[in-house]
N, C-alpha and C positions, 0 to 999 in steps of 0.2 A: 566580475569574476571570470567571465569567459575569456578565453585566449591565454590564460595563464597556464604554466606547466605545473602539473601536480605531482610529478615523479612516477617512479615505477615500483611495483611490489617486487618481492624476491623472485616471483615467477615471470617477471618481465611485463606484467599487465599494468595498465594505467591505474593509478589510485586516485579517486576523486573524493574530496571532502564531503562529509554528510550535509544534507540539507538541515536547516535550522529546525530543532526539535519542536519548538512552539508552532512553527508554520505547518509541520506535519500533523500536529495534534489538532490545529484549527481546521485543516483540510479534512481530516478524518471526522471531526465533529460535524462539518457541513454534510459529509457523506452519510453520517448516521441520521441526521435530520431528514435527508432524502429517503433513506431506507425506512425510517419510521413512518413518514408520510405515505410512501408507496404501500407499505404493509397495511396501513389503516384505511386508505382511501380507495384502493383498487380491490374491491371485494368481488368475488370470494378468493381470488388467486393472489391477493396482495402479499401474503406471507411468503409465498413461493417467489414472487417477483422481487421481493426484498433480498431473498437468498441469492437469486440470480445476479442482482446488482452487486452484492458483496463480492461475488466471485469474478465478475467480468469488468468491474469498474475501471481498473487500471489498464485495460486493453483498448479503451477508446482512443481516438486519434491523438497521436503524440504521447501515448503512454500516460494519459491523464484522466483521472476520475473527474467528476464535476467539481468536487472540493479542491483537488490539486490544480485544476485549470483556474479556478477563482483565486487561489493563493499563489500560483506561479511555481508549481512543482511538477516534476515528471518522473515516471518510472522508466529506467533504462536497463539494458543488459550490457554492462561495461565491457565484457570480453568480446562482444560482437559489435560494439558501438552502435547499437540499434535501440529504438524505443521498445518498450514492452508491448506485446500483443496479447490476444485473448488467452493463448496457451500459458504464457508466463503469469498473466493476471490470475488465472484460475489456480495455478500451483502456489503462487505467493500468498493468496488469500484463503487457502485451505484452513489454517489455524483460526482465522476470523470467522469463516463459515461454520467451523465447529462450535465456536462460541455462540454464534447466532442460533444454531440448532439447539444447543444446550439451554439457551435462555428461555426456550419454550417450556422447559420443565421447572415448575415452581421450586423454590428454595435451594435444593441441591444443584440443580441446573444453573440457577442464577449465580451461585457461589463459584461453580466451576467455570462458567463463562467469564466472570469477573477475574478469576485467577489467570485465565488465558490472556485476557486483555492487559492485565497488569504485567504479566511476564513479557509479552511482546513489547510493551512500552518501556520496561526496564532494559530490554535488549537494545532498543533504539537509542536510549540515553547512554548506555554503557559501552556500546560498540563504537570504535573509532570512525567507522564508515556509516554508522546508523543502521546497520543491518539487523533486521529481526529474523525470527525463525523462518517466516515465509520467504524473505529475501534470500536466505541461505539455500532454501529448497529450490527456488526458481532461478538462482544466480542473478538476481536483480539488485538495483540500488535506486533509492529516491534521491534525486538531485534538484537543485534550483533550476528552473527552466532556462535554457540557453547556456548552461554550464558546459555542455558538450554539444558541439554542432551536429545535430541529428536531423534527418528528414522526418516530417510528420507522418 
């Protein structure tokens, strides 16, 4: 896919096709397993460490969380043609961090957390570029790795 021209939006910015939804879901599932393991194994600060990972995961080298790195995805800032850094990662993952915080509250919190996750997933599926609320806030997009020639 790399090297192909994807066209321009009405604002003159490059438009990149979204990464495969299934790949994004698998990558997020891997990250959730890591978060669950960290929050249970690293006592007593594990819950906080899980929250920190939720927020900064997409700021690691190449704009990739561990799940994205394993699946071959990366988070980029299309208008600057740069990979996501910690600032963008924190902003884009605020809705998921809110879900993580709400999940600590039995019943009502679980329902609200699930609603946030379902809403974000529906946005990924329904948006032409696969943008969820967090991507809109941080002006990021998840692409297949190598789709845009970027430095790590």
